[in-house]
C-alpha positions in Angstrom: 74.5 -20.3 -221.0 73.2 -23.8 -221.8 71.0 -23.9 -224.8 67.3 -24.4 -223.8 68.0 -23.6 -220.2 65.2 -21.9 -218.3 65.8 -18.2 -217.6 63.7 -15.8 -215.4 64.0 -12.5 -213.7 63.9 -11.9 -210.0 60.5 -10.1 -210.5 59.1 -13.2 -212.3 60.2 -15.4 -209.4 58.6 -13.1 -206.8 55.3 -13.0 -208.7 55.4 -16.8 -209.2 55.9 -17.3 -205.4 53.1 -14.8 -204.6 50.7 -16.6 -207.0 51.4 -20.0 -205.4 51.4 -18.8 -201.8 55.1 -19.5 -201.3 57.6 -17.5 -199.1 61.1 -17.8 -197.7 61.2 -19.2 -194.2 63.9 -20.0 -191.7 64.5 -23.7 -191.3 63.0 -25.0 -188.0 64.1 -28.6 -188.2 66.8 -30.6 -189.9 65.9 -34.3 -190.1 66.8 -37.4 -192.0 63.2 -38.6 -192.2 60.1 -36.6 -193.0 57.6 -36.3 -190.1 55.1 -38.6 -191.9 57.6 -41.5 -191.6 57.9 -40.9 -187.8 54.2 -41.6 -187.2 54.8 -45.3 -186.5 57.6 -44.6 -184.1 55.5 -42.0 -182.3 52.6 -44.4 -182.0 54.8 -47.2 -180.6 56.4 -44.8 -178.1 53.0 -43.6 -176.8 51.8 -47.1 -176.5 55.0 -48.2 -174.7 54.4 -45.4 -172.1 50.8 -46.5 -171.7 51.8 -50.1 -171.2 54.5 -49.1 -168.6 52.0 -47.0 -166.6 49.5 -49.9 -166.5 52.2 -52.5 -165.5 54.2 -50.4 -163.0 51.5 -48.1 -161.6 53.8 -45.1 -161.1 52.6 -42.9 -158.2 51.5 -39.4 -159.3 54.6 -37.2 -159.5 57.0 -40.0 -160.1 57.3 -39.7 -163.9 60.2 -37.4 -164.8 61.2 -35.7 -168.1 64.8 -34.4 -168.5 67.0 -32.8 -171.2 70.3 -31.1 -171.5 70.4 -27.7 -173.1 73.3 -25.4 -174.0 73.3 -21.9 -172.4 75.5 -19.4 -174.3 77.1 -16.8 -172.1 77.2 -14.2 -174.9 73.9 -15.0 -176.7 73.9 -12.2 -179.3 70.6 -12.3 -181.2 70.3 -13.1 -184.9 68.1 -10.1 -185.7 68.0 -6.4 -184.9 66.4 -3.2 -186.1 68.4 -1.1 -188.6 67.8 1.1 -191.7 66.4 -0.5 -194.8 69.0 -1.3 -197.5 71.9 -1.6 -195.0 74.5 -3.9 -196.5 76.2 -4.6 -193.2 74.6 -5.1 -189.8 77.1 -5.2 -186.9 76.1 -6.2 -183.4 78.3 -5.4 -180.5 79.1 -8.3 -178.1 81.6 -9.1 -175.4 83.6 -11.2 -177.8 82.8 -14.5 -176.0 80.4 -15.9 -178.5 81.7 -19.4 -178.1 81.6 -19.4 -174.3 78.9 -21.6 -172.9 77.8 -24.1 -170.4 75.2 -26.9 -170.2 72.1 -26.9 -168.0 70.0 -30.1 -167.5 66.4 -29.3 -166.8 64.2 -31.9 -165.1 60.6 -31.8 -163.9 57.9 -34.2 -162.7 54.5 -34.9 -164.3 52.8 -33.0 -161.5 54.6 -29.8 -162.5 57.2 -29.8 -159.8 60.6 -28.5 -161.1 63.8 -30.2 -160.0 66.8 -28.0 -159.3 68.7 -27.2 -162.6 71.9 -29.2 -162.9 74.7 -26.9 -164.2 78.1 -27.9 -165.5 80.9 -25.4 -164.7 84.1 -24.9 -166.7 86.4 -25.1 -163.6 87.3 -27.9 -161.1 87.9 -25.8 -158.0 84.7 -24.7 -156.3 84.3 -21.1 -155.3 82.9 -21.1 -151.8 80.9 -17.8 -152.3 79.2 -19.2 -155.4 78.4 -22.5 -153.7 76.8 -20.6 -150.8 74.9 -18.1 -152.9 73.2 -20.8 -155.1 72.7 -23.4 -152.4 69.2 -24.7 -152.7 68.7 -23.0 -156.1 71.1 -24.9 -158.4 73.0 -28.1 -158.4 76.5 -27.1 -159.5 79.0 -29.6 -161.0 82.5 -28.4 -160.7 83.8 -30.7 -163.3 85.8 -28.4 -165.6 83.5 -29.4 -168.5 80.7 -27.8 -170.5 79.4 -30.9 -172.2 77.6 -33.8 -170.6 79.4 -37.2 -170.5 78.9 -40.6 -168.8 80.2 -39.4 -165.5 78.2 -36.2 -165.4 75.0 -38.0 -166.5 75.5 -40.4 -163.6 76.1 -37.5 -161.2 72.9 -35.8 -162.4 70.9 -39.0 -161.8 72.1 -39.4 -158.2 71.8 -35.7 -157.3 68.5 -34.9 -159.0 66.6 -38.2 -159.3 68.2 -39.8 -156.2 67.7 -43.3 -154.9 65.1 -42.6 -152.2 61.4 -42.9 -153.3 58.2 -44.7 -152.5 57.0 -46.7 -155.5 58.2 -47.1 -159.0 59.6 -44.2 -161.1 59.9 -43.5 -164.8 62.4 -41.2 -166.5 61.7 -40.0 -170.0 64.6 -38.6 -172.1 66.0 -38.7 -175.6 68.4 -41.1 -177.3 71.6 -39.1 -176.4 74.5 -41.6 -176.3 75.2 -41.1 -172.6 71.5 -42.0 -171.9 71.5 -45.5 -173.5 74.8 -47.1 -172.6 74.9 -50.4 -170.7 76.6 -48.6 -167.8 73.8 -46.1 -167.6 71.2 -48.8 -167.7 72.9 -50.4 -164.7 73.0 -47.1 -162.8 69.2 -46.6 -163.4 68.5 -50.1 -162.3 70.4 -49.5 -159.0 68.3 -46.3 -158.5 65.1 -48.4 -159.3 64.2 -46.0 -162.2 62.6 -47.2 -165.4 63.4 -45.4 -168.6 61.5 -44.5 -171.7 63.8 -43.4 -174.6 62.3 -41.1 -177.2 63.0 -42.4 -180.7 65.4 -40.4 -182.8 63.7 -37.5 -184.7 60.7 -37.5 -182.4 61.8 -35.2 -179.6 60.2 -32.1 -181.1 56.8 -33.9 -180.9 56.8 -35.6 -177.6 59.7 -34.5 -175.4 58.5 -32.0 -172.8 61.7 -29.9 -172.7 61.8 -29.5 -176.5 58.1 -28.8 -176.8 57.7 -26.5 -173.8 60.7 -25.6 -171.7 63.9 -24.9 -173.7 62.8 -22.1 -176.0 61.3 -19.8 -173.3 64.2 -20.7 -171.0 66.8 -19.5 -173.6 64.7 -16.5 -174.5 64.8 -15.4 -170.9 68.6 -15.8 -170.8 68.9 -13.6 -173.9 66.7 -11.0 -172.3 68.8 -11.0 -169.1 71.9 -10.7 -171.2 70.6 -7.7 -173.1 69.6 -5.9 -169.8 73.1 -6.7 -168.4 74.7 -5.1 -171.5 72.7 -1.9 -170.9 72.6 -1.6 -167.2 74.8 -4.3 -165.6 78.0 -3.9 -163.6 80.8 -4.6 -166.0 84.6 -4.8 -165.9 87.1 -4.2 -168.6 90.6 -5.5 -169.5 93.6 -3.3 -169.6 93.1 -3.0 -173.4 89.6 -1.7 -172.8 87.7 -4.8 -173.9 84.6 -5.9 -172.1 84.9 -9.0 -169.9 82.4 -11.8 -170.1 79.6 -11.9 -167.6 80.9 -13.2 -164.2 79.9 -16.8 -163.2 77.6 -15.4 -160.4 75.8 -13.3 -163.0 75.0 -16.0 -165.5 74.1 -18.5 -162.8 71.6 -16.0 -161.5 70.2 -15.8 -165.0 69.7 -19.6 -165.0 67.9 -19.3 -161.6 65.6 -16.5 -162.8 64.9 -18.1 -166.1 
């Protein structure tokens, strides 16, 4: 022990925290800059949007917000009910914790939802799946689970499209695929203006981060739990539970 070092018991620490109104909390945001330093960026972004609206006069319903979000196929929760004092809390899963896909959600300012754009981890389309989700999802049989330049371009053409009356505005974050020169050229061809949300500001002004993504993922977890309890499952020869079939988790996306 270093001479003169401060020493305190756990009880002292607990009482100190109680006296000062302190408690342990889960971290909600990891950021390089504190929120107070983002005020200037937020102000400039809001004023930029206002200026764009006045200059371009976007028709009602022609301002879009979009964002990619990861959907875990085996979304085991982080908390559960167990006995007090338990030193180990084991949660049963299918063993596919790393299996996931990416869903891009997009909606218009008038509340209209665009079809979700879903990346699928195989390149050969399954006719039954294509037919079942026709008009419900836009499926990308690309063999990938992360968005790249090519898939972002595919999203723009299939979701935003190139046919519209009047000017249009797309609001999204500063993800690398969104701000490349190639992407700017693509958007110009589609006659779509863009507003890029400054880094660190998405939790304050990006519609998907503020309103959509959390309830969307909570619904996926809810459907997964119900599937574990009552769903039709299949097992390997070794008796291990297989991951939810593609048709099952795509239906979760539709319902969520």
